[in-house]
C-alpha positions, 0 to 999 in steps of 0.5 A: 598122821604123824607119830602113828604112820612113823610107828607103823613104818618102823614096825614094817621096816623092822619086820622086813629085816626080820623075815616078815614075821611080827616081832614083840615090842622090846622092853621099854627103857626104865627112863622112858627115853625109847618112845618108839618101843613105848608106842610099839608096846602100847599099839596092840593094847589100844587097838584091842581096846577100841575094837571091843564090842563089849556092852558091859554085859556078860562074863567079866574078870580077867580072861573071862571074855572074848578078847580079853583086852578088848573087854578091859575098856568096858571093865575099866570105864565101868559096865554102863559105859560099854566098850570100845571107841564109843565107851572111851569117848563117853568116859572122856566126856564125863571126865570133862575132856569131851572137847578133846575126844571130839577133836580126835574124831573130827576132821580138824587138828587133834587136841593134845591130852596130858598124861596126867589126865589118863587116870581121870579117863581110865582110873589109876587101876585101869592105867595100871592094867593097861601098863601091865598088858603092854609091859611098861610102867603106869607112868610110861603107859600114860605118856604113850597113851597121851601121844597115841590115842589122839592119832589112833582115834583120828585114824579110825574115824577118817570121815569125822564121825563115829564109824559103825561097828563093821567099819571100825573093826575094818579099820582096826584090822587094817592097823593090825595087819600093817603092824604084822599082828 
């Protein structure tokens, strides 16, 4: 898995040196030189977004829903797109990036995605909200998401197909436990 496995390994090593408690990600350097810190800050946000079971219905607005971040994806992508992994892939298709999304789900090589196109998927306000939640700049969020999304989606779709909601939740929970969250 590359970046994701390295990131989780570093988080686990750091937790071991801190007595096993999960740590909050350190602030990311303004120049974006510390990619590990950036990805550590973004990973919980990405996992929360993908875990969303939101359908676009129900309460909306900051803090008005089940998991806050879990509904960000539904809000960012528009209520009709739903939430979670399916909503992300649907919006990628709408933005002309369906081939990349399919490669992340499939069992072959993951196609890269440019940081510049994340605004097409999430909208500029969505990227800004993700950045705010992770404590980074929008540019850093786009850079980190372009690295992290392909690997996380690949990880939660090991069979090359979209998992059902229970399988997805279990896979995301496994990643969260490995992070110590």
